[in-house]
PAPA-42687 format. One line per 8 residues: for each residue x, y, z of N, C-alpha, C. Coordinates in steps of 0.05 Angstrom, whole numbers. Last residue first. Example, Ala and Ser with C-alpha at 12.3 -4.5 7.8 and 13.67 -1.06 7.14 Angstrom:
residues 2
257:-45:142:273:-21:143:258:1:157 | 264:-114:156:246:-90:156:264:-66:156 .
This chain:
residues 59
-326:1645:3398:-327:1674:3396:-350:1684:3379 | -325:1591:3396:-328:1603:3423:-329:1633:3422 | -315:1570:3346:-340:1563:3358:-345:1578:3385 | -261:1593:3336:-285:1603:3323:-312:1595:3336 | -216:1568:3356:-230:1586:3374:-257:1596:3362 | -199:1534:3315:-202:1523:3342:-219:1541:3360 | -195:1566:3270:-215:1545:3270:-220:1534:3298 | -152:1598:3287:-178:1611:3282:-200:1590:3282 .
-111:1560:3290:-120:1573:3314:-148:1586:3310 | -108:1547:3235:-115:1526:3255:-124:1538:3281 | -90:1595:3213:-117:1585:3207:-126:1564:3226 | -52:1640:3250:-55:1613:3241:-85:1606:3236 | -46:1688:3275:-49:1688:3245:-53:1660:3234 | -38:1674:3327:-63:1688:3320:-67:1689:3290 | 14:1651:3327:-10:1635:3334:-36:1648:3324 | 44:1695:3311:46:1670:3297:21:1652:3302 .
32:1734:3349:23:1738:3321:25:1713:3305 | 55:1716:3397:26:1715:3394:18:1717:3364 | 113:1675:3393:100:1702:3391:71:1698:3386 | 143:1629:3395:125:1635:3417:111:1662:3416 | 182:1622:3357:158:1606:3355:136:1614:3375 | 226:1653:3322:212:1659:3347:185:1646:3346 | 241:1632:3270:259:1632:3293:244:1634:3319 | 198:1628:3235:223:1616:3228:242:1613:3252 .
132:1607:3256:153:1626:3253:180:1613:3247 | 94:1567:3252:86:1593:3264:108:1614:3261 | 66:1517:3221:91:1531:3220:85:1560:3228 | 30:1470:3260:29:1495:3244:56:1507:3244 | -5:1412:3274:21:1425:3272:18:1448:3253 | -52:1388:3324:-46:1400:3298:-18:1411:3298 | -97:1347:3360:-70:1356:3354:-68:1368:3326 | -149:1347:3408:-141:1348:3380:-112:1359:3378 .
-156:1339:3463:-178:1332:3445:-169:1331:3416 | -114:1309:3511:-117:1329:3491:-138:1320:3471 | -97:1291:3568:-122:1288:3555:-127:1311:3535 | -26:1274:3563:-49:1289:3574:-74:1284:3558 | 10:1243:3534:14:1246:3563:-10:1259:3577 | -6:1245:3483:7:1220:3491:11:1220:3521 | -22:1296:3477:-43:1276:3482:-31:1249:3489 | 21:1325:3459:16:1325:3488:-5:1304:3496 .
62:1321:3413:36:1307:3417:31:1304:3447 | 111:1345:3424:91:1359:3408:63:1347:3411 | 138:1346:3490:132:1333:3465:110:1347:3450 | 163:1407:3469:169:1378:3469:154:1367:3493 | 173:1463:3450:147:1449:3451:151:1419:3449 | 225:1478:3441:214:1481:3468:188:1465:3471 | 235:1474:3387:250:1456:3405:239:1457:3434 | 195:1477:3334:198:1489:3360:211:1469:3379 .
182:1456:3286:209:1464:3289:215:1475:3317 | 127:1446:3287:145:1423:3287:174:1431:3290 | 88:1481:3333:105:1484:3309:125:1461:3309 | 24:1459:3354:53:1461:3359:67:1465:3332 | -34:1459:3388:-22:1468:3363:7:1474:3368 | -83:1423:3417:-54:1428:3418:-45:1435:3391 | -141:1439:3448:-130:1435:3422:-100:1442:3423 | -186:1421:3495:-158:1426:3492:-149:1419:3464 .
-243:1447:3525:-232:1432:3502:-203:1440:3499 | -294:1446:3576:-269:1454:3564:-261:1437:3540 | -355:1472:3597:-341:1449:3585:-316:1459:3571 .
């Protein structure tokens, strides 16, 4: 069974639209400030408490 949690940085111009559930079947939306300039680095996502909460039930 899959689950889609969309976590987007509100300043990320590439992550448009931020609310993917308006177009796809997304289970949950969250916004997290992941970086000042480089929004797509793994360390930004992996250090996010929202990401930790999203993956915790599966690890």
